[in-house]
C-alpha positions as CSV (number, residue, x, y, z in Angstrom):
1,M,19.5,-14.6,-32.8
2,A,16.2,-12.8,-33.9
3,V,15.2,-9.5,-34.3
4,V,11.8,-9.0,-33.0
5,S,9.3,-6.5,-32.5
6,G,7.2,-6.2,-29.2
7,K,4.9,-5.0,-27.4
8,S,3.6,-4.4,-23.5
9,N,0.4,-5.1,-22.3
10,L,-0.9,-1.9,-22.5
11,I,-0.8,-1.9,-26.2
12,R,-3.6,-4.0,-28.4
13,D,-2.0,-6.0,-31.6
14,H,-3.5,-4.0,-34.5
15,F,-2.7,-7.4,-36.9
16,D,-4.2,-10.1,-34.7
17,I,-8.4,-9.6,-34.8
18,T,-8.7,-12.2,-32.2
19,A,-6.1,-10.2,-29.9
20,V,-7.7,-9.4,-26.5
21,P,-7.5,-5.6,-25.9
22,P,-5.5,-4.1,-22.8
23,D,-7.3,-4.0,-19.5
24,P,-8.6,-0.4,-19.7
25,E,-8.5,-0.3,-16.1
26,V,-4.3,-0.7,-16.1
27,A,-4.0,1.5,-19.0
28,R,-6.3,4.5,-17.9
29,G,-6.1,4.4,-14.1
30,R,-5.9,7.8,-12.3
31,L,-3.0,8.4,-9.4
32,I,-4.7,9.4,-6.6
33,L,-2.3,10.7,-3.8
34,S,-3.9,10.6,0.1
35,T,-1.3,12.3,2.2
36,G,-2.2,13.0,6.4
37,R,-0.8,12.4,9.5
38,V,-1.4,10.1,13.1
39,T,-0.4,11.1,16.4
40,N,0.6,9.2,19.5
41,L,0.7,10.1,23.2
42,T,3.0,8.8,25.8
43,T,0.4,7.1,27.8
44,D,-0.5,4.9,24.4
45,S,-0.4,1.5,25.1
46,N,0.2,-2.0,23.7
47,L,-2.8,-2.9,21.6
48,S,-3.6,0.5,20.8
49,K,-4.6,1.0,16.8
50,Y,-5.4,4.0,14.6
51,C,-7.4,4.1,11.5
52,I,-5.3,5.8,9.2
53,A,-7.1,5.6,5.6
54,E,-9.3,3.9,3.6
55,V,-8.6,2.0,0.1
56,P,-10.4,0.8,-2.7
57,S,-9.8,-2.7,-2.7
58,K,-9.9,-2.9,-6.3
59,A,-7.6,0.0,-6.7
60,L,-3.9,-1.0,-8.0
61,V,-1.1,-0.3,-5.1
62,H,1.3,2.4,-6.2
63,E,5.5,2.7,-5.3
64,D,4.5,6.4,-4.1
65,T,3.3,4.9,-1.2
66,F,5.3,5.7,2.3
67,F,5.1,6.1,6.2
68,D,7.8,8.7,7.8
69,V,8.2,7.2,11.0
70,A,11.6,8.8,12.4
71,D,9.0,11.1,14.7
72,W,6.8,7.6,15.7
73,G,6.6,7.0,19.2
74,F,6.3,3.0,19.0
75,A,9.6,1.2,18.3
76,Q,7.7,-1.4,16.2
77,I,6.1,-0.2,12.8
78,V,3.2,-2.6,12.1
79,I,0.7,-1.4,9.8
80,G,-2.5,-3.9,8.4
81,T,-5.8,-3.7,8.1
82,E,-7.8,-4.0,11.7
83,T,-7.8,-7.7,11.8
84,D,-4.7,-8.3,10.7
85,T,-2.2,-6.1,12.0
86,D,0.8,-6.8,9.9
87,A,-0.6,-7.5,6.4
88,L,1.5,-4.6,5.1
89,V,4.7,-3.6,7.2
90,D,6.4,-5.1,10.2
91,Q,9.2,-3.8,10.8
92,T,11.9,-2.2,13.8
93,K,11.4,1.7,13.7
94,A,15.4,1.1,13.8
95,T,15.5,-0.2,10.1
96,E,14.7,2.9,8.4
97,N,12.9,6.2,9.1
98,I,10.9,6.1,6.0
99,V,9.2,2.9,5.7
100,T,8.1,2.2,1.8
101,P,5.8,-0.9,1.2
102,F,6.3,-1.2,-2.4
103,A,9.1,-0.5,-4.5
104,V,9.0,-0.3,-8.5
105,G,9.0,-3.8,-10.0
106,D,8.5,-5.8,-7.0
107,T,6.1,-8.5,-6.3
108,S,3.2,-6.2,-5.4
109,H,3.4,-4.7,-8.9
110,L,0.1,-4.8,-10.8
111,K,-1.3,-6.1,-7.3
112,R,-4.8,-4.5,-6.0
113,W,-5.0,-3.6,-2.2
114,W,-7.1,-6.2,-2.0
115,E,-4.3,-8.8,-2.9
116,V,-1.7,-7.1,-1.1
117,L,-3.6,-7.1,2.1
118,G,-4.0,-11.2,1.8
119,L,-7.8,-11.5,1.6
120,A,-8.6,-14.4,-0.2
121,A,-11.3,-12.0,-2.6
122,D,-11.9,-8.8,-3.4
123,P,-15.0,-7.4,-1.0
124,N,-15.8,-5.2,-3.8
125,G,-15.7,-1.9,-1.4
126,L,-13.4,0.2,1.1
127,L,-10.4,-0.9,3.0
128,E,-9.0,0.5,5.8
129,L,-5.1,0.6,6.6
130,W,-4.5,0.5,10.6
131,V,-1.6,1.4,12.3
132,H,-1.3,-0.9,15.6
133,A,1.0,-1.2,19.1
134,E,2.6,-3.9,20.0
135,A,4.5,-2.3,23.1
136,N,3.8,0.7,25.3
137,A,4.6,4.1,23.3
138,T,8.2,5.1,24.4
139,A,7.1,8.7,22.9
140,A,4.8,10.9,22.0
141,G,4.9,10.6,18.3
142,T,3.6,11.3,14.8
143,M,3.9,9.4,11.7
144,D,3.2,11.3,8.4
145,F,2.3,9.4,5.7
146,R,1.6,8.7,1.9
147,I,-1.1,6.1,0.2
148,A,-0.8,6.3,-3.0
149,Y,-2.7,3.9,-5.7
150,I,-4.1,3.9,-9.3
151,M,-7.8,4.1,-9.4
152,P,-9.5,2.1,-12.5
């Protein structure tokens, strides 16, 4: 077997003048963390929806995104866009108390928000994230969350 020296997509090949430099948006991005809370009432019914955040469509998703659903008042956790209700998460609350839609090295790695939300093309703007109710609330509750992304 050969011994080789390699490089990542963040390093330019200095010995090849035809080499394309690394994507500066990936190599020099800024991590943005937005932390929030959404509240529901016991009287909230099926088809209720809550806009929780806006994210730049071109931003890269980050694995520090999470939703703390332990105290959420609905049995089903459904998070997506206003029209694609489960584009990001669709699972029962009993599955886990902390929902993490992205993991280190998963298929969402280096993808932009518009891609993970299932859009056909980048709308070049802000995308709204929504939490949806698929049944009536079982209790009043709150969901704390952190939306993390890398801004080019």
